[in-house]
DSSP file (Angstrom, degrees, kcal/mol; ACC not computed):
  #  RESIDUE AA STRUCTURE BP1 BP2  ACC     N-H-->O    O-->H-N    N-H-->O    O-->H-N    TCO  KAPPA ALPHA  PHI   PSI    X-CA   Y-CA   Z-CA
    1    1 A M              0   0    0      0, 0.0    30,-0.1     0, 0.0    28,-0.0   0.000 360.0 360.0 360.0 136.7    4.6    7.9   10.1
    2    2 A Y  E     -A   30   0A   0     28,-0.7    28,-3.1    30,-0.0     2,-0.2  -0.986 360.0-125.4-129.5 121.3    5.2    4.2   10.2
    3    3 A P  E     -A   29   0A   0      0, 0.0    26,-0.3     0, 0.0     3,-0.1  -0.471  22.7-177.0 -70.9 131.8    4.5    2.0    7.1
    4    4 A L  E     -     0   0A   0     24,-3.4     2,-0.3     1,-0.4    25,-0.2   0.718  59.3 -47.2 -96.8 -27.3    2.1   -0.9    7.8
    5    5 A G  E     -A   28   0A   0     23,-1.3    23,-2.9     2,-0.0     2,-0.4  -0.949  47.1-105.3 170.3 170.2    2.2   -2.5    4.4
    6    6 A I  E     -A   27   0A   0     -2,-0.3     2,-0.5    21,-0.2    21,-0.2  -0.967  24.4-162.6-122.0 135.5    1.9   -2.1    0.7
    7    7 A S  E     -A   26   0A   0     19,-3.0    19,-3.0    -2,-0.4     2,-0.6  -0.976  10.7-148.3-121.4 122.9   -1.1   -3.2   -1.4
    8    8 A D  E     +A   25   0A   0     -2,-0.5     2,-0.4    17,-0.2    17,-0.2  -0.815  32.8 172.3 -86.8 120.9   -0.9   -3.7   -5.2
    9    9 A T  E     -A   24   0A   0     15,-2.5    15,-3.5    -2,-0.6     2,-0.6  -0.971  32.9-138.9-134.9 143.2   -4.4   -2.7   -6.4
   10   10 A N  E     -A   23   0A   0     -2,-0.4     2,-0.5    13,-0.2    13,-0.2  -0.918  18.8-154.7 -99.8 119.4   -6.0   -2.2   -9.8
   11   11 A L  E     -A   22   0A   0     11,-2.9    11,-3.1    -2,-0.6     2,-0.5  -0.817   9.6-156.2 -91.2 132.0   -8.3    0.8   -9.9
   12   12 A V  E     -A   21   0A   0     -2,-0.5     9,-0.2     9,-0.2     7,-0.0  -0.944   8.3-166.6-115.5 123.3  -11.0    0.5  -12.6
   13   13 A F  E     -A   20   0A   0      7,-3.0     7,-2.8    -2,-0.5     2,-0.1  -0.937  22.6-133.7-106.0 116.1  -12.6    3.6  -14.0
   14   14 A P        +     0   0    0      0, 0.0     5,-0.1     0, 0.0     3,-0.1  -0.408  32.6 165.8 -71.7 144.8  -15.8    2.7  -16.0
   15   15 A H    >   -     0   0    0     -2,-0.1     3,-1.7     1,-0.1    47,-0.0  -0.968  43.8-124.7-156.2 142.4  -16.2    4.2  -19.4
   16   16 A P  T 3  S+     0   0    0      0, 0.0     3,-0.1     0, 0.0    -1,-0.1   0.827 113.1  51.3 -59.3 -31.8  -18.6    3.5  -22.4
   17   17 A A  T 3  S-     0   0    0      1,-0.3     2,-0.1    -3,-0.1     0, 0.0   0.503 136.2 -52.4 -83.8  -2.8  -15.6    3.1  -24.8
   18   18 A G    <   -     0   0    0     -3,-1.7    -1,-0.3     2,-0.0    -5,-0.0  -0.184  63.1 -90.8 134.0 131.6  -13.9    0.7  -22.4
   19   19 A S        -     0   0    0     -3,-0.1     2,-0.5    -2,-0.1    -7,-0.0  -0.276  34.6-129.7 -66.6 151.3  -12.9    0.8  -18.8
   20   20 A I  E     -A   13   0A   0     -7,-2.8    -7,-3.0     2,-0.0     2,-0.6  -0.909  17.7-162.2-103.7 126.0   -9.6    2.1  -17.7
   21   21 A R  E     -A   12   0A   0     -2,-0.5     2,-0.6    -9,-0.2    -9,-0.2  -0.945   5.8-171.0-110.4 119.5   -7.5   -0.1  -15.4
   22   22 A V  E     -A   11   0A   0    -11,-3.1   -11,-2.9    -2,-0.6     2,-0.5  -0.946  16.7-140.9-113.8 117.3   -4.7    1.6  -13.6
   23   23 A K  E     +A   10   0A   0     -2,-0.6     2,-0.3   -13,-0.2   -13,-0.2  -0.652  31.0 179.9 -77.7 125.7   -2.3   -0.5  -11.6
   24   24 A T  E     -A    9   0A   0    -15,-3.5   -15,-2.5    -2,-0.5     2,-0.5  -0.886  28.6-144.6-127.8 157.3   -1.4    1.2   -8.4
   25   25 A E  E     -A    8   0A   0     -2,-0.3     2,-0.5   -17,-0.2   -17,-0.2  -0.983  21.2-164.5-120.4 116.8    0.7    0.6   -5.4
   26   26 A I  E     -A    7   0A   0    -19,-3.0   -19,-3.0    -2,-0.5     2,-0.6  -0.894   7.2-152.8-109.2 127.4   -0.8    1.9   -2.2
   27   27 A V  E     -A    6   0A   0     -2,-0.5     2,-0.6   -21,-0.2   -21,-0.2  -0.879  10.4-148.7 -99.1 122.7    1.3    2.3    1.0
   28   28 A V  E     -A    5   0A   0    -23,-2.9   -24,-3.4    -2,-0.6   -23,-1.3  -0.819  18.0-165.2 -93.8 123.3   -0.7    2.1    4.2
   29   29 A M  E >   -A    3   0A   0     -2,-0.6     3,-0.9     3,-0.3     2,-0.3  -0.830  21.2-115.6-112.4 147.0    0.7    4.2    6.9
   30   30 A D  E 3  S+A    2   0A   0    -28,-3.1   -28,-0.7    -2,-0.3     3,-0.1  -0.611  98.5   3.7 -76.9 137.2    0.1    4.2   10.7
   31   31 A N  T 3  S+     0   0    0     -2,-0.3     2,-0.4     1,-0.2    -1,-0.2   0.840 107.0 111.5  57.0  38.0   -1.5    7.4   12.0
   32   32 A C    <   -     0   0    0     -3,-0.9     2,-0.3   -30,-0.1    -3,-0.3  -0.957  41.1-179.8-143.1 121.6   -1.8    8.9    8.5
   33   33 A T        -     0   0    0     -2,-0.4     2,-0.4    -3,-0.1    44,-0.1  -0.895   8.6-159.5-119.6 153.3   -5.0    9.6    6.6
   34   34 A S        -     0   0    0     -2,-0.3    -2,-0.0     1,-0.1     3,-0.0  -0.994  15.0-161.9-132.6 137.3   -5.4   11.0    3.1
   35   35 A Q  S    S+     0   0    0     -2,-0.4     2,-0.3     1,-0.1    39,-0.3   0.614  78.0  40.1 -87.9 -14.2   -8.5   12.6    1.6
   36   36 A H        -     0   0    0      2,-0.0     2,-0.5    38,-0.0    -1,-0.1  -0.938  63.6-140.9-137.6 153.8   -7.2   12.2   -2.0
   37   37 A I        -     0   0    0     -2,-0.3     2,-0.5    -3,-0.0    -3,-0.0  -0.978  27.4-150.7-109.5 129.0   -5.4    9.8   -4.3
   38   38 A I        -     0   0    0     -2,-0.5     2,-0.3     0, 0.0    -2,-0.0  -0.884   7.7-162.0-108.5 126.8   -3.0   11.6   -6.6
   39   39 A F        -     0   0    0     -2,-0.5     2,-0.1     1,-0.1    -2,-0.0  -0.779  24.6-111.5-101.6 149.0   -2.2   10.3  -10.1
   40   40 A G    >>  -     0   0    0     -2,-0.3     4,-1.6     1,-0.1     3,-0.6  -0.355  29.5-109.2 -72.7 159.6    0.8   11.4  -12.1
   41   41 A N  H 3> S+     0   0    0      1,-0.2     4,-2.9     2,-0.2     5,-0.3   0.770 113.7  68.7 -61.2 -26.3    0.3   13.5  -15.2
   42   42 A D  H 3> S+     0   0    0      1,-0.2     4,-2.5     2,-0.2    -1,-0.2   0.937 103.6  41.7 -61.6 -45.4    1.4   10.5  -17.3
   43   43 A Y  H <> S+     0   0    0     -3,-0.6     4,-2.2     2,-0.2     6,-0.3   0.913 114.8  51.8 -65.6 -42.1   -1.8    8.6  -16.5
   44   44 A L  H  X>S+     0   0    0     -4,-1.6     5,-2.0     1,-0.2     4,-0.7   0.915 115.0  41.5 -62.4 -42.6   -4.0   11.6  -16.8
   45   45 A N  H  <5S+     0   0    0     -4,-2.9     3,-0.4     3,-0.2    -2,-0.2   0.911 112.9  52.4 -71.6 -43.0   -2.6   12.5  -20.3
   46   46 A I  H  <5S+     0   0    0     -4,-2.5    -2,-0.2    -5,-0.3    -1,-0.2   0.915 121.0  31.9 -59.8 -44.1   -2.5    8.9  -21.6
   47   47 A Y  H  <5S-     0   0    0     -4,-2.2    15,-0.5    -5,-0.2    -1,-0.2   0.399 106.5-119.3 -99.1   2.4   -6.2    8.2  -20.7
   48   48 A G  T  <5 +     0   0    0     -4,-0.7    14,-1.8    -3,-0.4     2,-0.5   0.883  50.0 168.6  65.3  38.7   -7.6   11.7  -21.2
   49   49 A I  E   < -B   61   0B   0     -5,-2.0     2,-0.5    -6,-0.3    12,-0.2  -0.756  15.4-168.3 -89.7 125.7   -8.7   12.1  -17.6
   50   50 A D  E     -B   60   0B   0     10,-2.4    10,-2.2    -2,-0.5     2,-0.5  -0.964   6.2-155.5-114.5 125.2   -9.7   15.6  -16.6
   51   51 A I  E     -B   59   0B   0     -2,-0.5     2,-0.5     8,-0.2     8,-0.2  -0.874   7.8-164.1-103.1 129.0  -10.2   16.4  -12.9
   52   52 A N  E     -B   58   0B   0      6,-3.1     6,-2.0    -2,-0.5     2,-0.4  -0.953  11.7-168.7-117.6 127.0  -12.5   19.3  -12.1
   53   53 A N  E     +B   57   0B   0     -2,-0.5     4,-0.2     4,-0.2     6,-0.0  -0.495  38.9 134.0-111.3  60.0  -12.6   20.9   -8.7
   54   54 A D  S    S-     0   0    0      2,-0.9    -2,-0.0    -2,-0.4     3,-0.0   0.109  85.6 -62.4 -82.3-154.0  -15.7   23.1   -8.9
   55   55 A K  S    S+     0   0    0      1,-0.1     2,-0.5     2,-0.0    -2,-0.0   0.862 137.6  43.4 -64.5 -31.3  -18.3   23.2   -6.2
   56   56 A D  S    S-     0   0    0      2,-0.0    -2,-0.9    14,-0.0     2,-0.5  -0.962  91.4-134.0-110.1 130.5  -18.7   19.5   -7.0
   57   57 A R  E     +B   53   0B   0     -2,-0.5    14,-1.5    -4,-0.2     2,-0.3  -0.711  43.5 143.1 -84.9 128.3  -15.6   17.4   -7.5
   58   58 A Y  E     -BC  52  70B   0     -6,-2.0    -6,-3.1    -2,-0.5     2,-0.3  -0.950  33.8-141.9-152.9 170.3  -15.8   15.2  -10.6
   59   59 A F  E     -BC  51  69B   0     10,-2.6    10,-2.7    -2,-0.3     2,-0.3  -0.973   6.7-152.9-137.6 155.8  -13.7   13.8  -13.4
   60   60 A T  E     -B   50   0B   0    -10,-2.2   -10,-2.4    -2,-0.3     2,-0.5  -0.883   9.7-143.2-122.6 157.3  -14.3   13.1  -17.1
   61   61 A I  E >   -B   49   0B   0      3,-0.5     3,-0.7     6,-0.4   -12,-0.2  -0.985  58.7 -27.6-125.2 127.5  -12.6   10.5  -19.3
   62   62 A G  T 3  S-     0   0    0    -14,-1.8   -12,-0.1   -15,-0.5    -2,-0.0  -0.327 110.0 -34.0  73.4-152.0  -11.8   11.1  -23.0
   63   63 A E  T 3  S+     0   0    0      1,-0.1     2,-1.4     2,-0.0    -1,-0.2   0.635 108.4  96.6 -85.1 -14.5  -13.8   13.5  -25.2
   64   64 A N    <   +     0   0    0     -3,-0.7    -3,-0.5     1,-0.2     3,-0.3  -0.608  42.5 167.0 -79.5  92.5  -17.2   12.9  -23.6
   65   65 A K        +     0   0    0     -2,-1.4    -1,-0.2     1,-0.2    -3,-0.1   0.559  65.7  69.8 -84.6  -7.9  -17.3   15.9  -21.2
   66   66 A R  S    S+     0   0    0     -3,-0.1     2,-0.9     1,-0.1    -1,-0.2   0.834  83.6  74.5 -78.3 -32.1  -21.0   15.4  -20.5
   67   67 A Q  S    S-     0   0    0     -3,-0.3     2,-0.4    -6,-0.1    -6,-0.4  -0.728  71.0-171.9 -86.4 111.3  -20.6   12.2  -18.6
   68   68 A K        -     0   0    0     -2,-0.9     2,-0.5    -8,-0.1    -8,-0.2  -0.853  14.5-154.4-108.2 137.5  -19.2   13.2  -15.2
   69   69 A F  E     -C   59   0B   0    -10,-2.7   -10,-2.6    -2,-0.4     2,-0.2  -0.949  17.2-144.3-109.9 123.2  -17.9   10.8  -12.6
   70   70 A T  E     -C   58   0B   0     -2,-0.5     2,-0.5   -12,-0.2   -12,-0.2  -0.552  15.5-116.5 -88.5 152.6  -18.1   12.1   -9.0
   71   71 A F        -     0   0    0    -14,-1.5     2,-0.2    -2,-0.2   -14,-0.2  -0.753  29.4-137.4 -84.1 126.2  -15.5   11.4   -6.3
   72   72 A A        -     0   0    0     -2,-0.5     2,-0.3     1,-0.1    -1,-0.0  -0.537  29.2 -97.5 -79.3 150.7  -17.1    9.5   -3.5
   73   73 A N        -     0   0    0     -2,-0.2    -1,-0.1     1,-0.1     3,-0.1  -0.526  41.2-128.4 -68.2 131.5  -16.2   10.5    0.0
   74   74 A M        -     0   0    0     -2,-0.3    -1,-0.1   -39,-0.3    -3,-0.0  -0.548  26.4-102.6 -80.6 145.8  -13.4    8.2    1.3
   75   75 A P        -     0   0    0      0, 0.0    -1,-0.1     0, 0.0     3,-0.1  -0.309  25.0-124.2 -63.8 153.5  -13.9    6.5    4.7
   76   76 A K  S    S+     0   0    0      1,-0.1     2,-0.4   -43,-0.1   -42,-0.1   0.825  93.5  29.1 -69.7 -31.6  -12.0    8.1    7.5
   77   77 A Q        -     0   0    0    -44,-0.1     2,-0.5     2,-0.0    -1,-0.1  -0.976  69.3-145.4-132.1 145.9  -10.2    4.8    8.4
   78   78 A I        -     0   0    0     -2,-0.4     2,-0.3    -3,-0.1    -2,-0.0  -0.939  23.0-130.8-108.0 124.1   -9.2    1.8    6.3
   79   79 A S        -     0   0    0     -2,-0.5     2,-0.5     1,-0.1    -2,-0.0  -0.564  20.3-131.8 -75.5 137.7   -9.5   -1.5    8.0
   80   80 A I        -     0   0    0     -2,-0.3     2,-0.5   -52,-0.0    -1,-0.1  -0.788  16.9-155.9 -94.0 125.5   -6.3   -3.6    7.6
   81   81 A V        -     0   0    0     -2,-0.5     2,-0.2     1,-0.0    -2,-0.0  -0.876  19.8-120.9-103.5 129.3   -6.9   -7.2    6.5
   82   82 A A        -     0   0    0     -2,-0.5     2,-0.2     4,-0.1    -1,-0.0  -0.457  31.6-160.9 -69.0 136.8   -4.2   -9.7    7.4
   83   83 A S     >  -     0   0    0     -2,-0.2     4,-1.5     1,-0.1     3,-0.3  -0.532  36.7 -93.8-108.9 178.3   -2.7  -11.4    4.4
   84   84 A K  H  > S+     0   0    0      1,-0.2     4,-2.5     2,-0.2     5,-0.2   0.875 124.9  59.6 -60.3 -36.6   -0.8  -14.6    3.9
   85   85 A N  H  > S+     0   0    0      1,-0.2     4,-2.4     2,-0.2    -1,-0.2   0.879 102.0  53.0 -60.7 -37.0    2.5  -12.6    4.2
   86   86 A D  H  > S+     0   0    0     -3,-0.3     4,-2.6     2,-0.2    -1,-0.2   0.896 108.4  50.4 -64.3 -38.9    1.4  -11.5    7.7
   87   87 A T  H  X S+     0   0    0     -4,-1.5     4,-2.2     2,-0.2    -2,-0.2   0.932 111.7  47.1 -63.9 -45.7    0.9  -15.1    8.7
   88   88 A Y  H  X S+     0   0    0     -4,-2.5     4,-2.4     1,-0.2    -2,-0.2   0.891 112.4  50.7 -62.0 -39.2    4.3  -16.1    7.4
   89   89 A K  H  X S+     0   0    0     -4,-2.4     4,-2.9    -5,-0.2    -2,-0.2   0.920 108.7  50.4 -67.0 -42.6    5.9  -13.1    9.2
   90   90 A Q  H  X S+     0   0    0     -4,-2.6     4,-1.9     1,-0.2    -1,-0.2   0.903 111.8  48.7 -61.3 -40.3    4.2  -13.9   12.5
   91   91 A E  H  X S+     0   0    0     -4,-2.2     4,-1.2     2,-0.2     5,-0.3   0.914 112.3  48.9 -64.1 -42.2    5.5  -17.5   12.2
   92   92 A F  H >X S+     0   0    0     -4,-2.4     4,-2.6     1,-0.2     3,-0.5   0.933 110.7  50.0 -61.6 -47.0    9.0  -16.2   11.4
   93   93 A V  H 3< S+     0   0    0     -4,-2.9    -1,-0.2     1,-0.2    -2,-0.2   0.859 112.1  47.7 -62.7 -36.2    9.0  -13.8   14.3
   94   94 A S  H 3< S+     0   0    0     -4,-1.9    -1,-0.2    -5,-0.2    -2,-0.2   0.703 126.5  23.8 -80.5 -17.9    7.9  -16.5   16.8
   95   95 A T  H X< S+     0   0    0     -4,-1.2     3,-0.6    -3,-0.5     4,-0.2   0.803 116.3  49.0-114.4 -42.4   10.5  -19.1   15.6
   96   96 A Q  G >< S+     0   0    0     -4,-2.6     3,-0.8    -5,-0.3     4,-0.2   0.951 105.0  47.1 -76.7 -52.2   13.6  -17.5   14.0
   97   97 A P  G 3  S+     0   0    0      0, 0.0     3,-0.4     0, 0.0    -1,-0.2   0.350  81.1 103.1 -77.6  13.7   14.9  -14.7   16.1
   98   98 A V  G <  S+     0   0    0     -3,-0.6    -2,-0.1     1,-0.2    -3,-0.0   0.913  87.8  37.8 -59.6 -43.6   14.7  -16.8   19.3
   99   99 A E  S <  S+     0   0    0     -3,-0.8    -1,-0.2    -4,-0.2     2,-0.1   0.567  93.1 108.4 -86.3  -8.6   18.5  -17.5   19.3
  100  100 A A  S    S-     0   0    0     -3,-0.4     2,-1.2    -4,-0.2     0, 0.0  -0.458  70.0-134.1 -69.2 139.8   19.4  -14.0   18.1
  101  101 A Q        -     0   0    0     -2,-0.1     2,-0.4     2,-0.0    -1,-0.1  -0.733  29.8-176.0 -98.0  87.4   21.0  -11.8   20.8
  102  102 A I        -     0   0    0     -2,-1.2     9,-0.0    -5,-0.2    -2,-0.0  -0.703  35.8-104.1 -87.8 132.7   19.1   -8.6   20.4
  103  103 A N    >   -     0   0    0     -2,-0.4     3,-1.6     1,-0.2    -1,-0.1  -0.344  23.9-146.2 -57.5 122.1   20.3   -5.8   22.6
  104  104 A P  T 3  S+     0   0    0      0, 0.0    -1,-0.2     0, 0.0     7,-0.1   0.648  92.3  70.9 -68.7 -13.1   17.7   -5.4   25.4
  105  105 A S  T 3  S+     0   0    0      2,-0.0     2,-0.1     0, 0.0    -2,-0.1   0.546  74.7 108.0 -81.5  -4.1   18.2   -1.6   25.5
  106  106 A L  S <  S-     0   0    0     -3,-1.6    -4,-0.0     1,-0.1     0, 0.0  -0.450  76.4-115.9 -69.6 143.9   16.4   -1.2   22.1
  107  107 A S     >  -     0   0    0     -2,-0.1     4,-2.7     1,-0.1     5,-0.2  -0.373  29.4-106.6 -70.8 160.0   13.0    0.3   22.2
  108  108 A P  H  > S+     0   0    0      0, 0.0     4,-2.5     0, 0.0     5,-0.2   0.881 122.5  51.8 -56.5 -37.8   10.1   -1.9   21.1
  109  109 A K  H  > S+     0   0    0      2,-0.2     4,-2.3     1,-0.2     5,-0.2   0.932 111.0  46.5 -64.7 -44.6    9.8    0.1   17.9
  110  110 A M  H  > S+     0   0    0      2,-0.2     4,-2.2     1,-0.2    -1,-0.2   0.888 112.1  51.4 -64.8 -38.7   13.5   -0.4   17.2
  111  111 A R  H  X S+     0   0    0     -4,-2.7     4,-2.4     2,-0.2    -2,-0.2   0.923 110.5  48.5 -63.4 -44.1   13.3   -4.1   18.0
  112  112 A N  H  X S+     0   0    0     -4,-2.5     4,-2.2    -5,-0.2    -2,-0.2   0.889 110.5  51.1 -63.5 -39.1   10.4   -4.5   15.6
  113  113 A E  H  X S+     0   0    0     -4,-2.3     4,-1.7     2,-0.2    -1,-0.2   0.895 110.1  49.8 -64.8 -38.8   12.2   -2.6   12.9
  114  114 A L  H  X S+     0   0    0     -4,-2.2     4,-2.3     2,-0.2    -2,-0.2   0.913 110.5  49.1 -65.1 -43.0   15.3   -4.9   13.3
  115  115 A I  H  X S+     0   0    0     -4,-2.4     4,-2.7     1,-0.2    -2,-0.2   0.862 106.7  57.1 -65.1 -34.6   13.1   -8.0   13.1
  116  116 A D  H  X S+     0   0    0     -4,-2.2     4,-2.9     2,-0.2    -1,-0.2   0.899 106.9  48.9 -60.6 -39.8   11.5   -6.6   10.0
  117  117 A V  H  X S+     0   0    0     -4,-1.7     4,-2.5     2,-0.2    -2,-0.2   0.922 110.4  50.7 -65.1 -43.6   15.0   -6.4    8.5
  118  118 A F  H  < S+     0   0    0     -4,-2.3    -2,-0.2     1,-0.2    -1,-0.2   0.927 114.2  44.8 -56.9 -44.8   15.6  -10.0    9.5
  119  119 A Y  H >< S+     0   0    0     -4,-2.7     3,-1.1     1,-0.2    -2,-0.2   0.926 113.6  48.3 -67.3 -45.4   12.3  -11.0    7.9
  120  120 A T  H 3< S+     0   0    0     -4,-2.9     3,-0.2     1,-0.3    -1,-0.2   0.896 124.8  30.1 -63.3 -40.9   12.9   -9.1    4.7
  121  121 A Y  T >< S+     0   0    0     -4,-2.5     3,-2.0    -5,-0.2     4,-0.3  -0.183  76.4 135.5-111.8  39.4   16.4  -10.3    4.2
  122  122 A N  G X   +     0   0    0     -3,-1.1     3,-1.2     1,-0.3    -1,-0.2   0.740  64.4  67.1 -63.9 -22.3   16.1  -13.8    5.8
  123  123 A N  G 3  S+     0   0    0      1,-0.2    -1,-0.3    -3,-0.2    -2,-0.1   0.691  92.6  62.3 -69.6 -16.2   18.0  -15.5    3.0
  124  124 A A  G <  S+     0   0    0     -3,-2.0     2,-0.3    -6,-0.2    -1,-0.2   0.586  94.6  75.3 -83.7 -10.0   21.1  -13.6    4.1
  125  125 A F  S <  S-     0   0    0     -3,-1.2     2,-0.2    -4,-0.3     5,-0.1  -0.800  81.1-119.8-108.8 145.4   21.2  -15.3    7.5
  126  126 A A        -     0   0    0     -2,-0.3     2,-0.3     3,-0.0    -2,-0.1  -0.522  32.3-176.2 -77.4 146.9   22.2  -18.9    8.4
  127  127 A T        -     0   0    0      3,-1.6   -31,-0.0    -2,-0.2     5,-0.0  -0.801  43.1 -97.5-131.4 175.8   19.6  -21.2   10.0
  128  128 A D  S    S+     0   0    0     -2,-0.3    -1,-0.1     1,-0.2    -2,-0.0   0.897 126.8  43.3 -61.2 -39.7   19.6  -24.7   11.4
  129  129 A N  S    S+     0   0    0      1,-0.3    -1,-0.2    -3,-0.0    -3,-0.0   0.803 126.7  30.5 -76.6 -29.7   18.2  -26.0    8.1
  130  130 A E  S    S-     0   0    0     -5,-0.1    -3,-1.6     2,-0.0    -1,-0.3  -0.673  78.0-177.9-132.2  78.3   20.5  -23.9    5.9
  131  131 A P              0   0    0      0, 0.0    -3,-0.1     0, 0.0    -6,-0.0  -0.261 360.0 360.0 -70.8 164.9   23.9  -23.2    7.6
  132  132 A L              0   0    0     -5,-0.0    -6,-0.0     0, 0.0    -2,-0.0   0.516 360.0 360.0 -62.8 360.0   26.5  -21.1    5.9
């Protein structure tokens, strides 16, 4: 499994007494699909969410057990949308490591991981504009 990116997302569960907004961090992985999103017990207890796995999967919120919310089938693949960070990273990759002497015996995956480290911690390295 290889992480492609992290998305900060607010999931909103509608409810007559007031919608529940749960801030989540979703990690998108290469060659990895998931049929379910799992919440910790803390969120379930705080908001009174009950998940039922009968013949039909649904959840209820709070004391109103008559109003059932069904789980929609998740798509098999999630399309990845390039963000501004991806643009900055592409610019960094095409300009910054040009003078770096990266060992040519590294596999492409290892080289990309090394460049990811350069990008993530770019403030730790000297550049023409910001020498040590």
